[in-house]
C-alpha positions as CSV (number, residue, x, y, z in Angstrom):
1,X,8.9,46.8,0.1
2,X,9.5,45.0,-3.4
3,X,12.4,42.6,-3.2
4,X,14.4,41.4,-6.2
5,X,14.2,37.7,-6.9
6,X,16.5,35.4,-8.3
7,X,14.8,32.2,-9.7
8,X,16.4,28.9,-11.1
9,X,14.2,26.2,-12.7
10,X,15.3,22.7,-13.1
11,X,13.0,20.8,-15.2
12,X,13.9,16.9,-15.3
13,X,11.7,14.3,-17.0
14,X,11.5,10.7,-15.7
15,X,10.4,8.3,-18.2
16,X,9.1,4.8,-17.4
17,X,7.7,2.4,-19.5
18,X,4.7,-0.1,-19.0
19,X,2.8,-2.7,-20.7
20,X,-0.9,-1.6,-21.7
21,X,-3.3,-4.4,-22.1
22,X,-5.4,-1.8,-24.4
23,X,-3.6,-1.4,-27.5
24,X,-6.0,1.1,-28.8
25,X,-4.7,4.8,-29.8
26,X,-7.1,6.3,-27.8
27,X,-5.9,4.6,-24.5
28,X,-4.2,7.7,-23.1
29,X,-3.5,8.8,-19.7
30,X,-4.9,12.1,-18.3
31,X,-3.0,12.6,-15.5
32,X,-1.0,16.1,-14.6
33,X,2.0,15.9,-16.8
34,X,2.0,12.5,-17.6
35,X,2.2,11.8,-21.6
36,X,1.2,9.0,-24.0
37,X,3.2,8.5,-27.2
38,X,3.3,6.0,-30.0
39,X,3.7,3.0,-30.5
40,X,0.2,2.4,-29.3
41,X,1.3,-0.9,-27.5
42,X,3.2,1.0,-25.2
43,X,2.4,3.0,-22.2
44,X,4.5,6.0,-21.1
45,X,4.4,8.0,-18.0
46,X,6.5,10.9,-17.2
47,X,7.4,11.9,-13.7
48,X,9.0,15.4,-13.2
49,X,11.1,17.5,-10.6
50,X,10.9,21.1,-10.6
51,X,13.5,23.0,-8.3
52,X,13.1,26.5,-7.6
53,X,15.7,28.6,-5.7
54,X,15.2,32.5,-4.8
55,X,16.2,35.0,-2.0
56,X,13.2,35.4,0.3
57,X,12.6,37.9,3.4
58,X,15.4,38.9,5.4
59,X,17.6,37.9,2.3
60,X,17.7,34.3,3.2
61,X,17.9,31.5,0.5
62,X,14.7,29.4,0.1
63,X,14.5,26.1,-2.1
64,X,11.4,24.9,-3.3
65,X,11.1,21.6,-4.9
66,X,7.9,19.9,-6.5
67,X,8.4,16.3,-7.3
68,X,5.9,14.0,-9.0
69,X,6.1,10.1,-8.9
70,X,4.2,7.5,-10.0
71,X,3.6,3.9,-8.8
72,X,1.6,1.3,-10.1
73,X,-0.2,-2.4,-9.0
74,X,-0.5,-4.2,-12.3
75,X,-2.6,-7.1,-10.8
76,X,-5.4,-4.4,-9.6
77,X,-4.6,-2.0,-12.4
78,X,-4.6,0.9,-10.5
79,X,-2.0,4.1,-10.2
80,X,-1.0,6.2,-7.4
81,X,0.3,9.9,-8.1
82,X,2.4,11.2,-5.4
83,X,3.1,15.0,-5.8
84,X,5.6,16.6,-2.9
85,X,6.2,20.3,-2.2
86,X,9.2,20.8,-0.3
87,X,10.0,24.2,1.0
88,X,13.6,24.6,2.6
89,X,14.2,28.3,4.1
90,X,17.8,26.9,4.9
91,X,17.3,28.3,8.4
92,X,15.5,25.3,10.1
93,X,16.2,21.8,10.6
94,X,13.1,20.3,9.0
95,X,12.0,21.6,5.8
96,X,8.1,22.0,5.2
97,X,6.3,19.3,3.2
98,X,2.8,19.1,1.4
99,X,2.1,15.9,0.0
100,X,-0.9,15.2,-2.5
101,X,-1.9,11.7,-3.3
102,X,-4.0,10.5,-5.9
103,X,-5.3,7.0,-7.2
104,X,-6.5,6.1,-10.6
105,X,-8.2,3.2,-12.0
106,X,-9.1,2.3,-15.6
107,X,-12.4,2.5,-16.8
108,X,-12.9,3.7,-20.6
109,X,-9.1,4.6,-20.9
110,X,-5.9,3.4,-19.1
111,X,-6.0,5.2,-15.5
112,X,-8.5,7.6,-16.5
113,X,-11.0,7.6,-13.5
114,X,-9.8,9.4,-10.2
115,X,-10.9,7.3,-7.1
116,X,-9.7,9.5,-4.2
117,X,-7.3,12.2,-3.3
118,X,-5.6,13.1,-0.1
119,X,-3.9,16.5,0.9
120,X,-1.6,16.4,3.9
121,X,1.2,18.2,5.5
122,X,4.6,17.2,7.1
123,X,4.5,13.6,5.3
124,X,7.1,12.4,2.7
125,X,5.9,9.5,0.5
126,X,7.3,5.8,0.8
127,X,5.4,3.9,-1.7
128,X,2.9,1.3,-1.9
129,X,3.6,-1.3,1.1
130,X,2.5,-4.8,2.1
131,X,2.3,-8.4,1.4
132,X,-0.7,-7.8,-1.0
133,X,0.1,-4.4,-1.9
134,X,-2.9,-3.0,-0.3
135,X,-1.6,0.1,1.4
136,X,0.3,3.1,0.6
137,X,3.0,4.3,3.1
138,X,4.2,7.9,4.1
139,X,6.8,9.1,6.8
140,X,6.9,11.9,9.0
141,X,10.2,12.8,10.3
142,X,10.9,13.7,13.7
143,X,13.1,16.8,15.2
144,X,15.3,16.4,18.2
145,X,13.8,13.8,20.9
146,X,10.8,13.1,18.5
147,X,10.8,9.6,16.6
148,X,10.1,9.4,13.2
149,X,6.2,8.2,12.6
150,X,4.5,6.2,9.7
151,X,1.1,6.3,8.1
152,X,-0.5,3.6,6.2
153,X,-3.5,4.6,3.8
154,X,-5.8,1.8,2.3
155,X,-5.6,1.9,-1.5
156,X,-9.2,1.1,-1.8
157,X,-10.6,3.9,0.1
158,X,-7.7,6.4,0.6
159,X,-8.5,6.3,4.5
160,X,-5.8,6.1,7.0
161,X,-5.6,2.6,8.3
162,X,-2.9,3.2,11.1
163,X,0.1,5.2,12.0
164,X,3.3,3.6,13.9
165,X,6.8,4.2,14.8
166,X,9.8,1.7,13.9
167,X,8.8,-1.0,11.7
168,X,6.0,-3.6,11.4
169,X,7.4,-6.9,12.2
170,X,6.0,-9.8,9.9
171,X,6.0,-13.3,11.3
172,X,4.3,-16.7,10.5
173,X,3.5,-17.9,13.8
174,X,0.9,-18.5,15.2
175,X,-0.4,-17.3,11.7
176,X,0.6,-14.7,9.2
177,X,0.8,-11.3,10.9
178,X,2.3,-8.0,11.5
179,X,2.9,-6.4,14.9
180,X,3.3,-2.8,15.1
181,X,4.0,-0.2,17.8
182,X,3.4,3.5,18.2
183,X,5.8,5.3,20.6
184,X,4.3,8.3,22.7
185,X,7.6,10.5,21.5
186,X,6.4,9.6,17.9
187,X,5.6,12.1,15.6
188,X,2.4,10.3,14.8
189,X,1.2,9.7,18.2
190,X,-2.3,11.3,19.0
191,X,-1.2,14.1,21.6
192,X,-5.0,14.1,22.8
193,X,-4.6,10.7,24.2
194,X,-4.7,10.1,27.8
195,X,-1.6,11.1,29.8
196,X,-0.9,7.6,30.9
197,X,-0.8,6.1,27.5
198,X,2.9,5.8,26.6
199,X,2.2,4.0,23.3
200,X,-0.2,2.0,21.0
201,X,0.1,-1.6,20.2
202,X,-1.0,-3.5,17.0
203,X,-1.5,-6.9,15.8
204,X,-2.6,-7.4,12.1
205,X,-3.5,-10.8,11.0
206,X,-3.3,-11.6,7.4
207,X,-5.8,-13.9,5.5
208,X,-3.5,-15.5,2.6
209,X,-6.7,-16.5,0.7
210,X,-9.0,-13.6,0.9
211,X,-6.2,-11.1,0.9
212,X,-8.2,-9.6,4.1
213,X,-6.4,-8.0,7.0
214,X,-7.6,-7.7,10.4
215,X,-6.2,-4.9,12.5
216,X,-6.6,-5.2,16.4
217,X,-5.6,-2.3,18.5
218,X,-4.3,-1.7,21.8
219,X,-3.1,1.0,24.3
220,X,0.0,0.5,26.5
221,X,-0.4,2.6,29.7
222,X,1.7,3.2,32.6
223,X,1.2,5.3,35.8
224,X,4.1,4.9,37.7
225,X,7.1,3.6,35.3
226,X,10.5,3.8,36.0
227,X,11.7,7.7,35.6
228,X,15.1,6.7,34.3
229,X,13.9,4.5,31.4
230,X,12.5,6.0,28.0
231,X,9.0,4.2,27.9
232,X,7.9,6.7,25.5
233,X,10.2,5.5,22.9
234,X,9.7,2.2,20.7
235,X,10.8,-0.7,22.5
236,X,12.3,-3.8,20.8
237,X,9.7,-6.2,20.2
238,X,9.2,-9.6,18.4
239,X,6.9,-12.8,18.8
240,X,8.7,-15.6,19.8
241,X,7.8,-19.3,20.0
242,X,8.1,-20.6,24.0
243,X,10.7,-23.2,22.9
244,X,12.9,-20.6,21.3
245,X,12.9,-18.4,24.6
246,X,13.8,-21.6,26.4
247,X,16.7,-22.4,24.2
248,X,18.1,-18.6,24.3
249,X,18.2,-19.0,28.0
250,X,15.4,-16.3,28.6
251,X,14.0,-17.9,31.9
252,X,17.4,-18.6,33.3
253,X,18.2,-14.7,32.7
254,X,15.0,-13.4,34.1
255,X,12.6,-14.0,37.0
256,X,8.8,-13.5,35.7
257,X,6.1,-11.8,37.4
258,X,2.2,-11.2,37.2
259,X,0.5,-8.6,38.7
260,X,3.4,-8.3,41.2
261,X,3.5,-12.0,42.0
262,X,6.5,-14.2,41.2
263,X,5.5,-17.2,38.8
264,X,7.6,-20.4,38.6
265,X,5.8,-21.6,35.7
266,X,4.8,-20.5,32.1
267,X,1.9,-22.7,30.2
268,X,-0.2,-20.1,28.9
269,X,0.5,-20.1,25.3
270,X,3.3,-21.6,22.9
271,X,4.0,-18.0,21.5
272,X,4.8,-14.7,22.9
273,X,4.9,-11.1,22.4
274,X,8.0,-9.8,23.8
275,X,8.2,-5.9,24.4
276,X,11.8,-4.8,25.3
277,X,12.1,-1.4,26.9
278,X,15.3,-1.8,28.5
279,X,18.1,-4.4,29.5
280,X,16.1,-5.9,32.4
281,X,12.7,-4.8,31.8
282,X,10.6,-6.9,29.4
283,X,6.9,-7.5,28.9
284,X,5.4,-10.7,27.8
285,X,2.0,-11.3,26.2
286,X,0.7,-14.7,25.2
287,X,-0.2,-14.9,21.8
288,X,-2.5,-17.5,20.2
289,X,-4.4,-17.6,16.7
290,X,-7.4,-15.5,17.8
291,X,-4.8,-12.9,19.0
292,X,-3.4,-11.5,22.5
293,X,-4.2,-12.8,25.9
294,X,-3.8,-9.7,27.7
295,X,-4.9,-11.5,30.9
296,X,-1.8,-13.5,31.1
297,X,0.4,-10.8,30.5
298,X,4.0,-11.0,32.5
299,X,6.9,-8.7,33.2
300,X,10.5,-9.6,34.3
301,X,10.3,-6.9,36.7
302,X,8.0,-7.0,40.1
303,X,6.9,-3.2,39.7
304,X,6.4,-3.2,36.1
305,X,4.0,-5.9,36.1
306,X,1.7,-4.1,38.1
307,X,2.3,-0.7,36.5
308,X,2.5,-1.3,32.7
309,X,-0.8,-2.7,31.3
310,X,-1.8,-3.4,28.0
311,X,-5.7,-2.7,26.9
312,X,-7.7,-3.3,24.1
313,X,-9.5,-0.6,22.5
């Protein structure tokens, strides 16, 4: 049956100016709705938003939005185009998202060479991310008991670097690094994982001299974790020096166990990654410059020290 549809279109041009190293008149971008205009020493990029509303099946009002945004990394001479299409039928809690990412580099003209393109569903753009601006971050919003998930894409290759929940935590000890966690309840968690895997742990070491990042991946497994604690969610996690733990009174507030045995002395390392799943349930993993010492894993609960294990992939 033919249905009458009422459309509303709104077009908004967003103009952002960038300095252009190439002052020749032929230096013009050729990327979607972008435009280059005079004078020839200014490079202009126009983003756009198109909003469309109409009456769909069942007389429901449907909103469609297509948004195009641009982001640059000047010292790498690259430009990322993110085009997000959002379809909201107004009867669901979470709209449908379709994201297209493209990365351009300069060859003969400014940003004239397409290096890679990604098409994904369910993700929204967050922007270029990281100390050295080497990654592009997207988000995947959770619904109900799900946690929001995030993904990082390598700007050099366009390939997914890792997915995580919560935030990646930066610290400078024992070396410059990020730590991250992906909860089993996150939208980005691999549902094909073994059922005893409750999360993923990441340790990303940063080399400031070479702009290099080394990623170590770990699985967090628990066969018989306590049922009244939400182990499938992201714990509070942080790298702390042993001296700081002492100053905070940690060792006076908790007993420590390793594989079910009580410990009276802690001398494995000067730094520890702490994972706090509950007020009294904390896991500690010794940390040195080369990474985590999994064999030295500790817990503040006797049973948890036997049940929860962190293993390298």
